[in-house]
All heavy atoms as TSV, in Angstrom:
chain	resi	resn	atom	element	x	y	z
A	1	MET	N	N	129.209	157.178	122.631
A	1	MET	CA	C	127.870	156.615	123.009
A	1	MET	C	C	128.112	155.559	124.010
A	1	MET	O	O	129.014	154.696	123.811
A	1	MET	CB	C	127.248	156.023	121.717
A	1	MET	CG	C	125.923	155.374	121.925
A	1	MET	SD	S	125.123	154.731	120.442
A	1	MET	CE	C	124.300	156.125	119.912
A	2	THR	N	N	127.302	155.560	125.037
A	2	THR	CA	C	127.380	154.620	126.063
A	2	THR	C	C	126.662	153.283	125.649
A	2	THR	O	O	125.799	153.358	124.708
A	2	THR	CB	C	126.751	155.083	127.385
A	2	THR	OG1	O	125.407	155.252	127.152
A	2	THR	CG2	C	127.399	156.400	127.884
A	3	SER	N	N	126.921	152.225	126.293
A	3	SER	CA	C	126.217	150.996	125.940
A	3	SER	C	C	124.735	151.098	126.205
A	3	SER	O	O	123.900	150.600	125.451
A	3	SER	CB	C	126.800	149.771	126.676
A	3	SER	OG	O	126.710	150.031	128.081
A	4	SER	N	N	124.404	151.850	127.304
A	4	SER	CA	C	122.936	152.080	127.582
A	4	SER	C	C	122.273	152.814	126.456
A	4	SER	O	O	121.178	152.460	126.095
A	4	SER	CB	C	122.887	152.804	128.970
A	4	SER	OG	O	121.528	153.061	129.271
A	5	SER	N	N	122.977	153.922	126.000
A	5	SER	CA	C	122.291	154.702	124.922
A	5	SER	C	C	122.255	153.893	123.616
A	5	SER	O	O	121.301	154.025	122.854
A	5	SER	CB	C	122.922	156.049	124.725
A	5	SER	OG	O	124.358	155.867	124.364
A	6	ALA	N	N	123.254	153.054	123.336
A	6	ALA	CA	C	123.235	152.205	122.146
A	6	ALA	C	C	122.042	151.209	122.169
A	6	ALA	O	O	121.398	151.023	121.193
A	6	ALA	CB	C	124.557	151.490	122.026
A	7	ILE	N	N	121.843	150.625	123.399
A	7	ILE	CA	C	120.704	149.692	123.497
A	7	ILE	C	C	119.411	150.402	123.305
A	7	ILE	O	O	118.558	149.895	122.620
A	7	ILE	CB	C	120.853	149.017	124.921
A	7	ILE	CG1	C	122.023	148.104	125.010
A	7	ILE	CG2	C	119.506	148.182	125.184
A	7	ILE	CD1	C	122.303	147.670	126.424
A	8	LYS	N	N	119.245	151.585	123.894
A	8	LYS	CA	C	118.047	152.361	123.718
A	8	LYS	C	C	117.759	152.708	122.251
A	8	LYS	O	O	116.667	152.665	121.725
A	8	LYS	CB	C	118.091	153.626	124.563
A	8	LYS	CG	C	117.893	153.370	126.034
A	8	LYS	CD	C	118.019	154.611	126.788
A	8	LYS	CE	C	117.923	154.318	128.320
A	8	LYS	NZ	N	118.194	155.512	129.165
A	9	ALA	N	N	118.902	153.050	121.513
A	9	ALA	CA	C	118.761	153.410	120.121
A	9	ALA	C	C	118.322	152.113	119.269
A	9	ALA	O	O	117.483	152.255	118.397
A	9	ALA	CB	C	120.097	153.923	119.594
A	10	LEU	N	N	118.806	150.942	119.663
A	10	LEU	CA	C	118.409	149.754	118.996
A	10	LEU	C	C	116.948	149.405	119.251
A	10	LEU	O	O	116.197	148.948	118.308
A	10	LEU	CB	C	119.270	148.573	119.416
A	10	LEU	CG	C	120.736	148.626	118.955
A	10	LEU	CD1	C	121.567	147.571	119.586
A	10	LEU	CD2	C	120.816	148.596	117.434
A	11	VAL	N	N	116.424	149.763	120.441
A	11	VAL	CA	C	114.992	149.539	120.703
A	11	VAL	C	C	114.198	150.594	119.894
A	11	VAL	O	O	113.208	150.242	119.331
A	11	VAL	CB	C	114.736	149.686	122.191
A	11	VAL	CG1	C	113.226	149.711	122.523
A	11	VAL	CG2	C	115.381	148.477	122.954
A	12	THR	N	N	114.624	151.844	119.902
A	12	THR	CA	C	113.919	152.903	119.200
A	12	THR	C	C	113.796	152.571	117.709
A	12	THR	O	O	112.755	152.859	117.074
A	12	THR	CB	C	114.658	154.217	119.402
A	12	THR	OG1	O	114.704	154.527	120.794
A	12	THR	CG2	C	113.894	155.390	118.668
A	13	THR	N	N	114.828	151.962	117.151
A	13	THR	CA	C	114.806	151.720	115.691
A	13	THR	C	C	114.154	150.377	115.360
A	13	THR	O	O	114.025	149.989	114.246
A	13	THR	CB	C	116.222	151.735	115.118
A	13	THR	OG1	O	117.052	150.741	115.800
A	13	THR	CG2	C	116.868	153.030	115.222
A	14	GLY	N	N	113.687	149.611	116.431
A	14	GLY	CA	C	112.998	148.364	116.228
A	14	GLY	C	C	113.957	147.164	116.073
A	14	GLY	O	O	113.442	146.082	115.744
A	15	VAL	N	N	115.220	147.391	116.211
A	15	VAL	CA	C	116.157	146.262	116.091
A	15	VAL	C	C	115.989	145.242	117.270
A	15	VAL	O	O	116.070	144.052	117.133
A	15	VAL	CB	C	117.627	146.711	115.957
A	15	VAL	CG1	C	118.627	145.501	115.969
A	15	VAL	CG2	C	117.815	147.472	114.670
A	16	LEU	N	N	115.802	145.841	118.410
A	16	LEU	CA	C	115.561	145.067	119.687
A	16	LEU	C	C	114.219	145.378	120.244
A	16	LEU	O	O	113.741	146.588	120.086
A	16	LEU	CB	C	116.652	145.353	120.724
A	16	LEU	CG	C	118.105	144.965	120.388
A	16	LEU	CD1	C	119.057	145.435	121.464
A	16	LEU	CD2	C	118.197	143.454	120.164
A	17	SER	N	N	113.604	144.481	120.957
A	17	SER	CA	C	112.337	144.762	121.625
A	17	SER	C	C	112.574	145.245	123.026
A	17	SER	O	O	113.762	145.147	123.497
A	17	SER	CB	C	111.515	143.473	121.664
A	17	SER	OG	O	112.069	142.551	122.629
A	18	ASP	N	N	111.562	145.733	123.699
A	18	ASP	CA	C	111.676	146.105	125.041
A	18	ASP	C	C	112.123	144.989	125.935
A	18	ASP	O	O	112.919	145.146	126.845
A	18	ASP	CB	C	110.398	146.680	125.629
A	18	ASP	CG	C	109.983	148.062	125.041
A	18	ASP	OD1	O	110.966	148.793	124.671
A	18	ASP	OD2	O	108.824	148.386	124.949
A	19	ASN	N	N	111.667	143.802	125.664
A	19	ASN	CA	C	112.017	142.553	126.371
A	19	ASN	C	C	113.497	142.270	126.164
A	19	ASN	O	O	114.235	141.931	127.143
A	19	ASN	CB	C	111.115	141.330	126.035
A	19	ASN	CG	C	111.432	140.190	126.982
A	19	ASN	OD1	O	111.312	140.355	128.200
A	19	ASN	ND2	N	111.790	139.036	126.376
A	20	ASP	N	N	113.944	142.426	124.959
A	20	ASP	CA	C	115.386	142.247	124.688
A	20	ASP	C	C	116.260	143.197	125.559
A	20	ASP	O	O	117.260	142.851	126.126
A	20	ASP	CB	C	115.714	142.492	123.191
A	20	ASP	CG	C	115.084	141.535	122.259
A	20	ASP	OD1	O	114.616	140.441	122.711
A	20	ASP	OD2	O	114.959	141.850	121.068
A	21	MET	N	N	115.757	144.478	125.573
A	21	MET	CA	C	116.464	145.491	126.361
A	21	MET	C	C	116.499	145.096	127.808
A	21	MET	O	O	117.557	145.226	128.541
A	21	MET	CB	C	115.842	146.818	126.186
A	21	MET	CG	C	116.615	147.970	126.990
A	21	MET	SD	S	115.945	149.634	126.656
A	21	MET	CE	C	114.352	149.524	127.472
A	22	ARG	N	N	115.343	144.554	128.343
A	22	ARG	CA	C	115.316	144.138	129.715
A	22	ARG	C	C	116.372	143.054	130.015
A	22	ARG	O	O	117.074	143.060	130.990
A	22	ARG	CB	C	113.904	143.651	130.069
A	22	ARG	CG	C	113.772	143.244	131.553
A	22	ARG	CD	C	112.481	142.468	131.736
A	22	ARG	NE	N	112.331	141.287	130.965
A	22	ARG	CZ	C	112.950	140.164	131.192
A	22	ARG	NH1	N	113.848	140.027	132.171
A	22	ARG	NH2	N	112.758	139.088	130.441
A	23	ILE	N	N	116.432	142.055	129.109
A	23	ILE	CA	C	117.397	140.991	129.263
A	23	ILE	C	C	118.773	141.453	129.262
A	23	ILE	O	O	119.639	141.072	130.047
A	23	ILE	CB	C	117.141	139.879	128.211
A	23	ILE	CG1	C	115.753	139.225	128.368
A	23	ILE	CG2	C	118.300	138.862	128.090
A	23	ILE	CD1	C	115.311	138.377	127.186
A	24	ILE	N	N	119.154	142.296	128.268
A	24	ILE	CA	C	120.496	142.878	128.180
A	24	ILE	C	C	120.852	143.683	129.448
A	24	ILE	O	O	121.976	143.612	129.947
A	24	ILE	CB	C	120.643	143.670	126.889
A	24	ILE	CG1	C	120.591	142.735	125.670
A	24	ILE	CG2	C	121.906	144.461	126.875
A	24	ILE	CD1	C	120.429	143.437	124.355
A	25	ASN	N	N	119.937	144.512	129.887
A	25	ASN	CA	C	120.175	145.263	131.107
A	25	ASN	C	C	120.360	144.404	132.312
A	25	ASN	O	O	121.235	144.784	133.170
A	25	ASN	CB	C	119.119	146.280	131.346
A	25	ASN	CG	C	119.227	147.446	130.364
A	25	ASN	OD1	O	120.286	147.838	129.978
A	25	ASN	ND2	N	118.064	148.097	130.021
A	26	GLU	N	N	119.650	143.361	132.413
A	26	GLU	CA	C	119.845	142.418	133.567
A	26	GLU	C	C	121.266	141.754	133.505
A	26	GLU	O	O	121.929	141.685	134.496
A	26	GLU	CB	C	118.753	141.291	133.509
A	26	GLU	CG	C	118.775	140.461	134.792
A	26	GLU	CD	C	117.600	139.525	134.802
A	26	GLU	OE1	O	116.628	139.618	134.055
A	26	GLU	OE2	O	117.627	138.594	135.621
A	27	LEU	N	N	121.683	141.434	132.317
A	27	LEU	CA	C	123.009	140.865	132.155
A	27	LEU	C	C	124.115	141.899	132.529
A	27	LEU	O	O	125.006	141.602	133.206
A	27	LEU	CB	C	123.189	140.493	130.695
A	27	LEU	CG	C	124.554	139.860	130.303
A	27	LEU	CD1	C	124.812	138.587	131.021
A	27	LEU	CD2	C	124.634	139.622	128.798
A	28	ARG	N	N	123.873	143.158	132.116
A	28	ARG	CA	C	124.753	144.243	132.466
A	28	ARG	C	C	124.912	144.405	133.959
A	28	ARG	O	O	125.999	144.606	134.533
A	28	ARG	CB	C	124.452	145.507	131.717
A	28	ARG	CG	C	124.592	145.497	130.240
A	28	ARG	CD	C	124.152	146.816	129.608
A	28	ARG	NE	N	124.873	147.996	130.098
A	28	ARG	CZ	C	124.242	149.040	130.631
A	28	ARG	NH1	N	122.935	149.083	130.721
A	28	ARG	NH2	N	124.935	150.060	131.109
A	29	LEU	N	N	123.732	144.375	134.674
A	29	LEU	CA	C	123.711	144.549	136.116
A	29	LEU	C	C	124.527	143.484	136.766
A	29	LEU	O	O	125.270	143.719	137.697
A	29	LEU	CB	C	122.344	144.627	136.652
A	29	LEU	CG	C	121.611	145.921	136.268
A	29	LEU	CD1	C	120.101	145.743	136.688
A	29	LEU	CD2	C	122.178	147.118	136.865
A	30	LEU	N	N	124.319	142.206	136.347
A	30	LEU	CA	C	125.000	141.096	136.957
A	30	LEU	C	C	126.509	141.181	136.706
A	30	LEU	O	O	127.348	140.900	137.587
A	30	LEU	CB	C	124.481	139.740	136.455
A	30	LEU	CG	C	123.113	139.317	136.985
A	30	LEU	CD1	C	122.593	138.089	136.170
A	30	LEU	CD2	C	123.183	139.042	138.429
A	31	ARG	N	N	126.876	141.565	135.485
A	31	ARG	CA	C	128.264	141.736	135.110
A	31	ARG	C	C	128.946	142.777	135.978
A	31	ARG	O	O	130.012	142.598	136.507
A	31	ARG	CB	C	128.353	142.014	133.678
A	31	ARG	CG	C	129.838	142.156	133.135
A	31	ARG	CD	C	130.052	143.638	132.883
A	31	ARG	NE	N	131.444	143.853	132.488
A	31	ARG	CZ	C	132.114	144.958	132.865
A	31	ARG	NH1	N	131.581	145.922	133.587
A	31	ARG	NH2	N	133.307	145.108	132.448
A	32	ASN	N	N	128.259	143.910	136.099
A	32	ASN	CA	C	128.830	145.021	136.925
A	32	ASN	C	C	128.983	144.654	138.327
A	32	ASN	O	O	129.958	145.013	138.956
A	32	ASN	CB	C	127.896	146.255	136.753
A	32	ASN	CG	C	128.025	146.943	135.386
A	32	ASN	OD1	O	128.946	146.681	134.643
A	32	ASN	ND2	N	127.068	147.724	135.056
A	33	LYS	N	N	128.045	143.916	138.884
A	33	LYS	CA	C	128.241	143.454	140.277
A	33	LYS	C	C	129.443	142.600	140.437
A	33	LYS	O	O	130.227	142.727	141.348
A	33	LYS	CB	C	126.976	142.695	140.702
A	33	LYS	CG	C	127.048	142.201	142.119
A	33	LYS	CD	C	125.808	141.389	142.554
A	33	LYS	CE	C	125.991	140.899	143.953
A	33	LYS	NZ	N	124.782	140.129	144.395
A	34	ALA	N	N	129.649	141.687	139.457
A	34	ALA	CA	C	130.795	140.770	139.532
A	34	ALA	C	C	132.105	141.537	139.399
A	34	ALA	O	O	133.115	141.210	140.083
A	34	ALA	CB	C	130.680	139.688	138.477
A	35	VAL	N	N	132.134	142.564	138.565
A	35	VAL	CA	C	133.367	143.231	138.271
A	35	VAL	C	C	133.696	144.336	139.262
A	35	VAL	O	O	134.838	144.489	139.670
A	35	VAL	CB	C	133.360	143.826	136.807
A	35	VAL	CG1	C	134.502	144.753	136.583
A	35	VAL	CG2	C	133.263	142.707	135.803
A	36	HIS	N	N	132.712	145.100	139.666
A	36	HIS	CA	C	132.921	146.307	140.452
A	36	HIS	C	C	132.738	146.161	141.963
A	36	HIS	O	O	133.262	147.032	142.712
A	36	HIS	CB	C	132.081	147.432	139.890
A	36	HIS	CG	C	132.421	147.791	138.491
A	36	HIS	ND1	N	133.557	148.373	138.148
A	36	HIS	CD2	C	131.648	147.671	137.382
A	36	HIS	CE1	C	133.573	148.567	136.828
A	36	HIS	NE2	N	132.415	148.172	136.365
A	37	GLU	N	N	132.049	145.163	142.396
A	37	GLU	CA	C	131.891	145.022	143.810
A	37	GLU	C	C	132.801	143.901	144.339
A	37	GLU	O	O	132.449	142.777	144.426
A	37	GLU	CB	C	130.396	144.636	144.129
A	37	GLU	CG	C	129.442	145.756	143.793
A	37	GLU	CD	C	127.965	145.415	144.099
A	37	GLU	OE1	O	127.734	144.537	144.980
A	37	GLU	OE2	O	127.146	145.999	143.421
A	38	LEU	N	N	134.013	144.306	144.618
A	38	LEU	CA	C	135.034	143.368	145.021
A	38	LEU	C	C	134.638	142.554	146.214
A	38	LEU	O	O	135.035	141.387	146.325
A	38	LEU	CB	C	136.347	144.078	145.272
A	38	LEU	CG	C	136.972	144.852	144.072
A	38	LEU	CD1	C	138.249	145.559	144.504
A	38	LEU	CD2	C	137.215	143.911	142.926
A	39	SER	N	N	133.911	143.108	147.097
A	39	SER	CA	C	133.511	142.352	148.266
A	39	SER	C	C	132.230	141.509	148.031
A	39	SER	O	O	131.835	140.767	148.934
A	39	SER	CB	C	133.258	143.349	149.499
A	39	SER	OG	O	132.222	144.189	149.206
A	40	ALA	N	N	131.652	141.742	146.927
A	40	ALA	CA	C	130.426	140.914	146.688
A	40	ALA	C	C	130.742	139.521	146.307
A	40	ALA	O	O	131.726	139.168	145.616
A	40	ALA	CB	C	129.667	141.570	145.452
A	41	SER	N	N	129.965	138.640	146.861
A	41	SER	CA	C	130.122	137.258	146.561
A	41	SER	C	C	128.966	136.863	145.603
A	41	SER	O	O	127.795	137.325	145.793
A	41	SER	CB	C	130.084	136.351	147.820
A	41	SER	OG	O	128.851	136.500	148.413
A	42	ILE	N	N	129.259	136.140	144.530
A	42	ILE	CA	C	128.274	135.732	143.607
A	42	ILE	C	C	127.866	134.331	143.971
A	42	ILE	O	O	128.655	133.418	144.054
A	42	ILE	CB	C	128.904	135.788	142.172
A	42	ILE	CG1	C	129.504	137.149	141.796
A	42	ILE	CG2	C	127.878	135.386	141.137
A	42	ILE	CD1	C	128.509	138.254	141.870
A	43	SER	N	N	126.534	134.196	144.089
A	43	SER	CA	C	125.998	132.876	144.457
A	43	SER	C	C	125.971	131.982	143.219
A	43	SER	O	O	126.059	132.443	142.075
A	43	SER	CB	C	124.546	133.009	144.993
A	43	SER	OG	O	123.677	133.415	143.949
A	44	GLU	N	N	125.796	130.710	143.469
A	44	GLU	CA	C	125.703	129.755	142.381
A	44	GLU	C	C	124.467	130.130	141.527
A	44	GLU	O	O	124.519	130.009	140.281
A	44	GLU	CB	C	125.550	128.346	142.946
A	44	GLU	CG	C	125.594	127.264	141.878
A	44	GLU	CD	C	125.618	125.871	142.446
A	44	GLU	OE1	O	126.090	125.638	143.523
A	44	GLU	OE2	O	125.092	124.980	141.767
A	45	TYR	N	N	123.365	130.543	142.188
A	45	TYR	CA	C	122.202	130.926	141.426
A	45	TYR	C	C	122.504	132.072	140.492
A	45	TYR	O	O	122.113	132.153	139.327
A	45	TYR	CB	C	121.044	131.312	142.364
A	45	TYR	CG	C	119.903	131.924	141.684
A	45	TYR	CD1	C	118.952	131.047	141.034
A	45	TYR	CD2	C	119.713	133.277	141.650
A	45	TYR	CE1	C	117.868	131.687	140.367
A	45	TYR	CE2	C	118.630	133.881	141.046
A	45	TYR	CZ	C	117.704	133.030	140.356
A	45	TYR	OH	O	116.651	133.629	139.726
A	46	GLU	N	N	123.221	133.156	141.052
A	46	GLU	CA	C	123.495	134.317	140.207
A	46	GLU	C	C	124.423	133.939	139.011
A	46	GLU	O	O	124.251	134.446	137.962
A	46	GLU	CB	C	124.196	135.355	141.072
A	46	GLU	CG	C	123.206	136.059	141.994
A	46	GLU	CD	C	123.879	137.009	142.965
A	46	GLU	OE1	O	124.913	136.626	143.544
A	46	GLU	OE2	O	123.398	138.133	143.136
A	47	ALA	N	N	125.364	133.057	139.289
A	47	ALA	CA	C	126.267	132.640	138.196
A	47	ALA	C	C	125.487	131.872	137.135
A	47	ALA	O	O	125.665	132.103	135.924
A	47	ALA	CB	C	127.357	131.749	138.758
A	48	ALA	N	N	124.557	130.987	137.547
A	48	ALA	CA	C	123.733	130.292	136.580
A	48	ALA	C	C	122.831	131.230	135.832
A	48	ALA	O	O	122.639	131.095	134.638
A	48	ALA	CB	C	122.923	129.207	137.293
A	49	LYS	N	N	122.285	132.258	136.550
A	49	LYS	CA	C	121.451	133.221	135.879
A	49	LYS	C	C	122.176	134.057	134.899
A	49	LYS	O	O	121.684	134.360	133.761
A	49	LYS	CB	C	120.856	134.128	136.976
A	49	LYS	CG	C	119.796	135.064	136.518
A	49	LYS	CD	C	118.502	134.360	136.107
A	49	LYS	CE	C	117.444	135.361	135.757
A	49	LYS	NZ	N	116.325	134.676	135.103
A	50	PHE	N	N	123.408	134.384	135.224
A	50	PHE	CA	C	124.306	135.151	134.268
A	50	PHE	C	C	124.488	134.367	132.995
A	50	PHE	O	O	124.346	134.871	131.915
A	50	PHE	CB	C	125.654	135.426	134.964
A	50	PHE	CG	C	126.529	136.288	134.040
A	50	PHE	CD1	C	126.512	137.646	134.144
A	50	PHE	CD2	C	127.396	135.628	133.170
A	50	PHE	CE1	C	127.369	138.440	133.302
A	50	PHE	CE2	C	128.269	136.437	132.358
A	50	PHE	CZ	C	128.214	137.866	132.448
A	51	LEU	N	N	124.753	133.075	133.138
A	51	LEU	CA	C	124.950	132.187	131.958
A	51	LEU	C	C	123.684	132.129	131.128
A	51	LEU	O	O	123.698	132.177	129.886
A	51	LEU	CB	C	125.425	130.879	132.352
A	51	LEU	CG	C	126.867	130.788	132.879
A	51	LEU	CD1	C	127.181	129.363	133.365
A	51	LEU	CD2	C	127.874	131.152	131.785
A	52	GLU	N	N	122.574	132.009	131.797
A	52	GLU	CA	C	121.296	131.890	131.143
A	52	GLU	C	C	120.980	133.177	130.336
A	52	GLU	O	O	120.591	133.139	129.210
A	52	GLU	CB	C	120.221	131.640	132.151
A	52	GLU	CG	C	118.781	131.559	131.585
A	52	GLU	CD	C	117.736	131.418	132.697
A	52	GLU	OE1	O	118.022	130.890	133.718
A	52	GLU	OE2	O	116.598	131.847	132.370
A	53	ILE	N	N	121.193	134.278	130.982
A	53	ILE	CA	C	120.947	135.563	130.354
A	53	ILE	C	C	121.908	135.798	129.170
A	53	ILE	O	O	121.542	136.272	128.137
A	53	ILE	CB	C	120.998	136.722	131.342
A	53	ILE	CG1	C	119.847	136.580	132.380
A	53	ILE	CG2	C	120.859	138.104	130.688
A	53	ILE	CD1	C	119.934	137.515	133.573
A	54	ALA	N	N	123.201	135.457	129.417
A	54	ALA	CA	C	124.174	135.582	128.354
A	54	ALA	C	C	123.734	134.774	127.107
A	54	ALA	O	O	123.856	135.245	125.943
A	54	ALA	CB	C	125.558	135.108	128.845
A	55	GLN	N	N	123.206	133.623	127.293
A	55	GLN	CA	C	122.736	132.780	126.187
A	55	GLN	C	C	121.568	133.459	125.541
A	55	GLN	O	O	121.457	133.431	124.306
A	55	GLN	CB	C	122.369	131.370	126.685
A	55	GLN	CG	C	121.941	130.463	125.552
A	55	GLN	CD	C	123.053	130.198	124.514
A	55	GLN	OE1	O	124.061	129.771	124.858
A	55	GLN	NE2	N	122.771	130.483	123.291
A	56	ASP	N	N	120.659	134.018	126.308
A	56	ASP	CA	C	119.530	134.742	125.793
A	56	ASP	C	C	119.989	135.892	124.880
A	56	ASP	O	O	119.505	136.098	123.811
A	56	ASP	CB	C	118.562	135.258	126.867
A	56	ASP	CG	C	117.871	134.159	127.592
A	56	ASP	OD1	O	117.799	133.059	127.077
A	56	ASP	OD2	O	117.274	134.509	128.673
A	57	VAL	N	N	120.958	136.627	125.401
A	57	VAL	CA	C	121.431	137.773	124.602
A	57	VAL	C	C	122.114	137.242	123.261
A	57	VAL	O	O	121.931	137.839	122.207
A	57	VAL	CB	C	122.439	138.638	125.415
A	57	VAL	CG1	C	123.173	139.614	124.586
A	57	VAL	CG2	C	121.742	139.303	126.589
A	58	SER	N	N	122.870	136.217	123.392
A	58	SER	CA	C	123.494	135.602	122.195
A	58	SER	C	C	122.465	135.154	121.223
A	58	SER	O	O	122.638	135.422	119.971
A	58	SER	CB	C	124.350	134.422	122.647
A	58	SER	OG	O	124.860	133.751	121.525
A	59	ASP	N	N	121.333	134.567	121.706
A	59	ASP	CA	C	120.310	134.182	120.872
A	59	ASP	C	C	119.620	135.353	120.148
A	59	ASP	O	O	119.259	135.280	118.937
A	59	ASP	CB	C	119.267	133.351	121.594
A	59	ASP	CG	C	119.759	131.963	121.988
A	59	ASP	OD1	O	120.804	131.535	121.534
A	59	ASP	OD2	O	119.121	131.336	122.884
A	60	ILE	N	N	119.413	136.459	120.908
A	60	ILE	CA	C	118.829	137.628	120.356
A	60	ILE	C	C	119.695	138.147	119.285
A	60	ILE	O	O	119.208	138.454	118.137
A	60	ILE	CB	C	118.635	138.720	121.478
A	60	ILE	CG1	C	117.576	138.308	122.431
A	60	ILE	CG2	C	118.390	140.111	120.856
A	60	ILE	CD1	C	117.583	139.126	123.710
A	61	ILE	N	N	120.994	138.325	119.497
A	61	ILE	CA	C	121.845	138.863	118.497
A	61	ILE	C	C	121.965	137.972	117.232
A	61	ILE	O	O	121.877	138.456	116.092
A	61	ILE	CB	C	123.327	139.081	119.088
A	61	ILE	CG1	C	123.232	140.155	120.155
A	61	ILE	CG2	C	124.309	139.449	117.995
A	61	ILE	CD1	C	124.492	140.292	121.006
A	62	ALA	N	N	122.081	136.613	117.446
A	62	ALA	CA	C	122.133	135.704	116.335
A	62	ALA	C	C	120.822	135.722	115.547
A	62	ALA	O	O	120.832	135.823	114.263
A	62	ALA	CB	C	122.367	134.355	116.806
A	63	GLY	N	N	119.654	135.865	116.236
A	63	GLY	CA	C	118.391	135.870	115.529
A	63	GLY	C	C	118.231	137.175	114.752
A	63	GLY	O	O	117.773	137.176	113.552
A	64	GLU	N	N	118.646	138.295	115.269
A	64	GLU	CA	C	118.581	139.605	114.586
A	64	GLU	C	C	119.507	139.499	113.310
A	64	GLU	O	O	119.108	140.033	112.285
A	64	GLU	CB	C	118.975	140.759	115.483
A	64	GLU	CG	C	117.874	141.021	116.613
A	64	GLU	CD	C	116.565	141.304	116.082
A	64	GLU	OE1	O	116.351	141.884	114.974
A	64	GLU	OE2	O	115.574	140.908	116.797
A	65	ALA	N	N	120.700	139.041	113.482
A	65	ALA	CA	C	121.601	138.955	112.438
A	65	ALA	C	C	121.085	137.993	111.317
A	65	ALA	O	O	121.136	138.320	110.118
A	65	ALA	CB	C	122.962	138.429	112.856
A	66	TRP	N	N	120.453	136.923	111.743
A	66	TRP	CA	C	119.877	136.018	110.736
A	66	TRP	C	C	118.766	136.653	109.967
A	66	TRP	O	O	118.724	136.589	108.714
A	66	TRP	CB	C	119.309	134.791	111.431
A	66	TRP	CG	C	118.868	133.705	110.592
A	66	TRP	CD1	C	117.599	133.557	110.040
A	66	TRP	CD2	C	119.686	132.672	110.010
A	66	TRP	NE1	N	117.568	132.497	109.190
A	66	TRP	CE2	C	118.812	131.921	109.143
A	66	TRP	CE3	C	121.017	132.296	110.066
A	66	TRP	CZ2	C	119.274	130.787	108.431
A	66	TRP	CZ3	C	121.345	131.211	109.365
A	66	TRP	CH2	C	120.587	130.465	108.547
A	67	GLN	N	N	117.935	137.386	110.655
A	67	GLN	CA	C	116.813	138.078	109.962
A	67	GLN	C	C	117.301	139.185	109.043
A	67	GLN	O	O	116.841	139.387	107.944
A	67	GLN	CB	C	115.847	138.680	111.028
A	67	GLN	CG	C	115.035	137.668	111.608
A	67	GLN	CD	C	114.050	138.225	112.696
A	67	GLN	OE1	O	113.986	139.457	112.847
A	67	GLN	NE2	N	113.345	137.393	113.391
A	68	LYS	N	N	118.342	139.914	109.556
A	68	LYS	CA	C	118.858	141.057	108.757
A	68	LYS	C	C	119.649	140.595	107.507
A	68	LYS	O	O	119.538	141.150	106.432
A	68	LYS	CB	C	119.625	141.998	109.645
A	68	LYS	CG	C	120.123	143.217	108.925
A	68	LYS	CD	C	120.702	144.201	109.876
A	68	LYS	CE	C	121.053	145.482	109.066
A	68	LYS	NZ	N	121.098	146.660	109.770
A	69	PHE	N	N	120.502	139.606	107.742
A	69	PHE	CA	C	121.374	139.260	106.650
A	69	PHE	C	C	121.127	137.938	105.999
A	69	PHE	O	O	121.852	137.459	105.116
A	69	PHE	CB	C	122.853	139.238	107.214
A	69	PHE	CG	C	123.270	140.491	107.812
A	69	PHE	CD1	C	123.510	140.671	109.202
A	69	PHE	CD2	C	123.459	141.640	106.983
A	69	PHE	CE1	C	123.834	141.865	109.752
A	69	PHE	CE2	C	123.870	142.848	107.538
A	69	PHE	CZ	C	124.053	142.959	108.905
A	70	GLY	N	N	120.005	137.310	106.377
A	70	GLY	CA	C	119.584	136.015	105.753
A	70	GLY	C	C	120.453	134.896	105.981
A	70	GLY	O	O	120.601	133.966	105.197
A	71	GLY	N	N	121.082	134.850	107.149
A	71	GLY	CA	C	121.894	133.684	107.466
A	71	GLY	C	C	123.400	133.979	107.439
A	71	GLY	O	O	123.778	135.103	107.306
A	72	CYS	N	N	124.158	132.927	107.711
A	72	CYS	CA	C	125.591	133.128	107.742
A	72	CYS	C	C	126.221	132.841	106.408
A	72	CYS	O	O	125.788	131.936	105.673
A	72	CYS	CB	C	126.216	132.175	108.847
A	72	CYS	SG	S	125.504	132.469	110.496
A	73	SER	N	N	127.269	133.504	106.097
A	73	SER	CA	C	127.975	133.220	104.880
A	73	SER	C	C	129.293	132.621	105.300
A	73	SER	O	O	129.932	133.008	106.303
A	73	SER	CB	C	128.202	134.479	104.005
A	73	SER	OG	O	128.891	135.436	104.740
A	74	GLY	N	N	129.829	131.680	104.518
A	74	GLY	CA	C	131.022	131.030	104.900
A	74	GLY	C	C	132.239	131.513	104.279
A	74	GLY	O	O	132.755	132.203	103.652
């Protein structure tokens, strides 16, 4: 299963919203640009945007885990 199909499956099952999928896909696009386009230069704005989106994705995952499992166990 590709990451794209996994994300779509999570949206279909209601684990993630369409907006969550949009955020994750934006993060994937920025990551792919940085990794695969060797001649591409990443601007300060793009780097900051990557960090912002990565935090959003982290918050989404943490929120879903909190809701599903009722918090963290130690």
